[in-house]
Structures are given as C-alpha cells and as structure tokens.
C-alpha positions, 0 to 999 in steps of 0.5 A: 403659405396658405391662409386657412379659412378657419384659424384653428386649422392654420397649423394643420394647413401649413403642415399639409402644404409643407409636405405637398411642396416637399413631395413635389420637389422630390418628385421632380428630382426623382424624374431627373434621376430616372431620366439620367438612369441613376438607380441609386438617386431614383430610389432615394428620391422615391423613398422621400416621395413616399414618406412625404406623400404619406405625411401629406395624406395624414395631415389632410385627413385631420382637416375638413374637406373644404380646407383640404380641397383649398390646399390642392386648388391653390397649390396647383393653380 
C-alpha cells in the first residue's frame, strides 16, 4: 500500500489504490481473454474493469490533487 502525505486521507488512498490494482489485474485477464477469443470471459472481465475503474475515479475525486497524482506516480513506477 501507499502511505498518504496527510494521514487523514490514508483510508481513501488505500481504497483508490485497491481499485486501481483490481482494474489492472482485470485488464490483464481481459486482454488474455481477447487474445484467446473467449467472448464470455472477455465480457466478464470487461464488466469488472468498468466497475473497478469507476470506483477508482470516485475514490480519486474525494482526494486532493497531490494525493491522486502520487497514487498514479507510485503505482505505475
């Protein structure tokens, strides 16, 4: 997990990080399903990706800009 710059935002930072990781994992599985031409699995992981990314954006919206930028910088490092 990532340590928040301001401790009062730690819970929201953890939440955003969790959803970003879930999106990233589901996106990888979705790419594999697309490569294998498995339409059912692709739709399943596509729906999971959409839900996870929407929740990630909601969590980011409640954070200050510097916390949000820091999450993406550290995650994609």
